[in-house]
C-alpha positions in Angstrom: 85.6 203.7 123.3 83.4 206.7 122.2 82.1 206.5 118.6 83.9 208.7 116.1 80.6 210.1 114.8 78.4 211.9 117.3 74.8 212.4 116.4 73.4 215.8 117.2 69.6 216.2 117.1 68.5 219.7 116.2 65.0 220.4 117.4 63.1 222.9 115.2 65.7 222.5 112.5 63.8 224.6 110.0 63.5 227.6 112.3 65.9 230.5 112.5 68.1 229.3 115.4 67.8 225.6 114.6 68.4 226.0 110.9 71.6 228.0 111.6 72.8 225.4 114.0 72.1 222.5 111.6 73.8 224.2 108.6 76.9 225.0 110.6 77.2 221.4 112.0 76.7 220.0 108.5 79.9 221.7 107.4 81.9 220.4 110.3 84.9 218.0 110.0 84.6 217.1 113.7 82.5 214.0 113.1 79.0 215.3 113.8 76.0 213.6 112.2 73.1 216.0 112.0 69.6 214.7 112.7 67.2 217.5 111.8 63.9 217.2 113.8 60.8 218.8 112.2 57.1 218.4 112.3 57.0 218.7 108.5 59.8 216.7 106.7 58.4 217.6 103.3 58.8 221.4 103.8 61.2 223.2 101.5 63.4 224.0 104.4 63.6 220.4 105.6 64.3 219.2 102.1 67.1 221.7 101.8 68.7 220.3 105.0 68.4 216.8 103.6 70.1 217.9 100.4 73.0 219.3 102.5 73.3 215.9 104.2 71.1 216.0 107.3 69.0 213.0 108.4 65.5 214.6 108.5 63.2 213.0 111.1 59.6 213.8 111.8 59.3 214.8 115.4 56.5 216.7 117.1 57.5 217.7 120.6 54.0 216.8 121.9 54.4 213.3 120.5 56.6 211.5 123.0 56.9 208.3 120.9 58.2 210.4 118.0 60.6 212.2 120.2 62.0 209.0 121.8 62.6 207.6 118.3 64.2 210.9 117.2 66.5 211.0 120.2 67.6 207.3 120.0 71.3 207.1 119.8 71.8 210.8 120.1 74.8 212.3 121.7 74.0 216.0 121.6 70.6 217.8 121.6 69.9 221.3 120.5 66.6 222.6 121.9 64.8 225.8 121.5 61.2 226.3 122.5 59.1 229.5 121.9 57.4 231.1 124.9 55.0 233.0 122.5 54.1 230.1 120.3 50.3 230.3 119.8 49.9 226.6 120.8 50.6 227.5 124.4 49.0 227.0 126.7 47.4 223.8 125.4 43.9 222.7 126.4 45.4 220.4 129.0 47.4 223.2 130.5 50.9 222.6 129.0 52.8 225.9 128.7 56.3 226.5 127.3 58.0 225.8 130.6 56.4 222.4 131.1 56.9 221.6 127.4 60.6 222.3 127.6 61.0 220.3 130.8 59.2 217.3 129.3 61.6 217.3 126.3 64.6 217.6 128.6 63.3 214.6 130.7 62.9 212.6 127.5 66.4 213.5 126.4 67.9 212.4 129.7 66.0 209.1 129.7 67.0 208.2 126.1 70.7 208.7 126.9 71.5 212.1 125.4 74.9 213.3 126.8 75.0 216.9 125.9 72.1 219.4 126.0 72.3 222.9 124.7 69.2 224.9 125.4 68.3 228.3 124.0 67.7 230.2 127.2 68.0 233.5 129.1 69.1 234.8 132.4 66.3 235.3 135.0 65.3 238.9 134.9 63.6 238.4 138.3 66.7 237.2 139.9 69.0 239.9 138.5 66.5 242.6 139.5 65.6 241.1 142.9 62.0 240.7 141.8 61.6 244.3 140.7 61.7 243.9 136.9 60.4 240.5 135.9 60.3 239.4 132.3 58.0 236.4 132.0 59.6 234.7 129.0 63.2 235.2 130.3 62.3 233.8 133.7 60.5 230.8 132.2 63.5 230.0 129.9 65.9 230.2 132.8 63.7 227.9 134.9 63.8 225.3 132.1 67.6 225.6 131.8 68.1 225.1 135.5 65.9 222.0 135.3 68.2 220.6 132.7 71.3 221.3 134.8 69.9 219.3 137.7 69.6 216.2 135.5 72.6 213.9 136.4 72.2 211.9 133.2 73.8 214.6 131.2 77.5 215.1 130.9 77.0 218.8 129.9 74.1 221.2 129.9 74.7 224.6 128.4 72.5 227.6 128.1 72.8 229.5 124.8 71.6 233.1 125.4 71.2 234.9 122.0 71.4 238.6 121.6 68.9 240.8 119.6 68.4 239.5 116.1 69.8 241.5 113.3 67.3 239.7 111.1 64.5 241.7 112.8 65.7 244.7 110.7 64.0 243.2 107.6 60.8 242.3 109.4 57.9 244.7 108.7 56.2 243.7 111.9 59.3 244.4 114.0 59.9 247.8 112.2 56.3 248.9 112.9 56.9 248.3 116.6 59.9 250.5 116.8 58.9 253.6 114.7 59.4 252.2 111.2 63.1 251.9 111.0 64.6 250.8 108.7 61.7 250.2 106.3 59.1 253.0 106.7 59.9 256.7 106.9 58.1 258.8 109.5 56.2 262.1 108.8 59.5 264.0 108.7 61.1 261.7 106.2 63.3 259.9 108.7 63.7 256.2 109.2 63.2 256.4 113.0 64.0 253.8 115.6 61.9 254.7 118.6 62.3 252.8 121.9 63.0 253.3 125.6 66.7 253.5 126.5 68.5 250.4 127.6 70.2 252.1 130.6 73.9 252.1 131.4 76.1 252.4 128.3 73.2 251.5 126.1 75.0 248.9 124.1 72.7 246.4 122.4 74.2 243.0 121.8 73.2 242.1 118.3 73.4 238.6 116.8 73.5 237.7 113.1 71.6 234.5 113.4 72.2 233.2 109.9 75.9 234.2 109.8 77.0 233.6 113.4 74.6 231.9 115.7 75.0 228.4 114.3 78.7 228.7 114.4 78.7 229.8 118.1 76.5 226.8 119.0 78.8 224.6 116.9 81.7 225.8 119.0 79.9 224.8 122.2 79.3 221.3 120.8 83.0 221.1 120.1 83.9 221.5 123.8 80.8 221.1 125.8 82.2 220.1 129.2 84.1 223.4 129.4 80.7 225.3 129.4 78.7 222.9 131.5 76.2 224.7 133.8 76.9 228.1 132.2 74.6 230.4 130.4 76.7 231.7 127.5 76.2 235.1 125.9 76.0 234.6 122.1 76.2 237.8 120.1 78.1 239.3 117.1 78.6 242.9 118.1 77.4 245.4 120.8 76.3 248.7 119.3 74.2 251.4 120.9 71.0 252.3 119.1 72.3 255.8 118.2 75.3 254.3 116.6 73.2 251.6 114.9 71.0 254.2 113.1 74.1 256.4 112.3 75.7 253.3 110.7 72.6 252.7 108.6 72.7 256.3 107.3 76.4 256.0 106.4 75.9 252.7 104.6 72.7 253.6 102.7 72.7 257.4 102.5 69.2 257.5 103.9 68.1 259.7 106.8 67.8 257.6 110.0 67.7 258.5 113.7 67.1 257.1 117.1 64.4 258.7 119.2 64.5 257.6 122.8 61.2 257.3 124.7 61.1 258.8 128.2 60.0 255.6 129.9 59.3 251.9 129.0 55.7 252.8 129.7 55.8 255.0 126.5 56.5 251.9 124.4 53.2 251.1 122.6 52.1 247.5 123.4 48.5 247.7 122.1 47.6 245.0 124.7 49.7 242.4 122.8 51.6 240.0 125.0 54.8 239.9 123.1 55.0 243.7 123.0 54.3 243.9 126.7 57.2 241.6 127.3 59.4 243.8 125.1 58.4 246.7 127.3 59.3 244.7 130.4 62.8 243.9 128.9 63.5 247.7 128.9 62.4 247.9 132.5 64.8 245.1 133.3 67.8 246.5 131.4 67.2 250.0 132.9 67.2 248.5 136.3 70.3 246.3 135.5 72.5 249.1 134.1 71.8 248.2 130.5 72.9 244.6 130.9 70.5 242.5 128.7 72.5 239.4 129.5 72.3 240.1 133.2 76.0 240.8 133.2 78.1 243.2 131.1 78.5 242.3 127.4 81.5 240.1 126.8 82.2 239.2 123.2 85.4 237.3 123.9 83.6 233.9 124.3 81.6 234.4 121.0 84.8 235.3 119.2 86.5 232.1 120.5 83.5 229.9 119.6 83.3 231.4 116.1 87.0 230.8 115.6 86.7 227.2 116.8 83.7 226.5 114.5 85.4 228.0 111.4 88.5 225.8 112.1 86.3 222.8 112.3 84.7 223.7 109.0 88.1 224.2 107.4 87.5 227.9 106.9 89.6 231.0 107.7 88.8 233.1 110.7 86.6 235.9 109.4 85.5 237.1 112.8 81.9 237.9 113.8 79.4 239.6 111.5 79.0 243.4 112.2 75.9 245.6 112.1 77.5 247.5 109.2 78.0 244.3 107.3 74.4 243.3 107.8 73.2 246.7 106.5 75.6 246.4 103.5 74.3 242.9 102.7 70.6 243.6 103.0 70.1 247.3 102.2 72.4 248.0 99.4 70.9 247.1 96.0 
């Protein structure tokens, strides 16, 4: 008989995605025990998770002994790795792809039954090799590696949309014309970027409010999603409507100024910005479909509803861009 309590190990539990997943599962009545994995158990974020009821365990992904200990007795494993983490590549040649595969192999060998990996579709496959995005392709390769592991009962790809949280990042704002933090020379809060292509609907995700609940929903019924890459987003809104919504909420002048080509997006020779440029090449080639397929919010709505039921909450629906602006930009 399966145990009533299922231990879920959350890798990177003090990060944006992992923290949201851990906090949602900690509120569940579905019998999850949250094991929060972190390199620094004494950090304020880790201590807050402990206060909420998580078992905080020191685990560095490069230390296989620590990871074996952390995954002992674990039923479910949430894993997110960062393609642009400055530790990659390591002096011995380990990149994000090999790192992710190593952790998946460890999870399979230690008896983990359910793996949910933060992933992407392959831009190369969807564009027939004409619009590759290195990080997306790498994530997809790691996900497929997990699917091929017969030890798992379910392997699910969690594909997040564009973070609403980036709106409050000065670094992010500077990359896109200053919106919504710094006015331009004409006094507008301008979001400048290439167009997505197609209908131009950006799939936004409120990581703090929604992402953890959506992953929570996947853990509630993992075999139904085995082998799938699942779109996780809160609302699809074009950039023009996004800036208009900001103006309506705040009363400030804001606008979207499309750039003629992804080549007009300033990268300054920085790898992460070059990859952002390549994302626009991909979406333009793929009719605006960031997820590789048309946006479909129905699954996210169902996952949100399932998680809120498991937490004993009423169904509030998914967080909207308007709600995000109201929460963070109205004093």
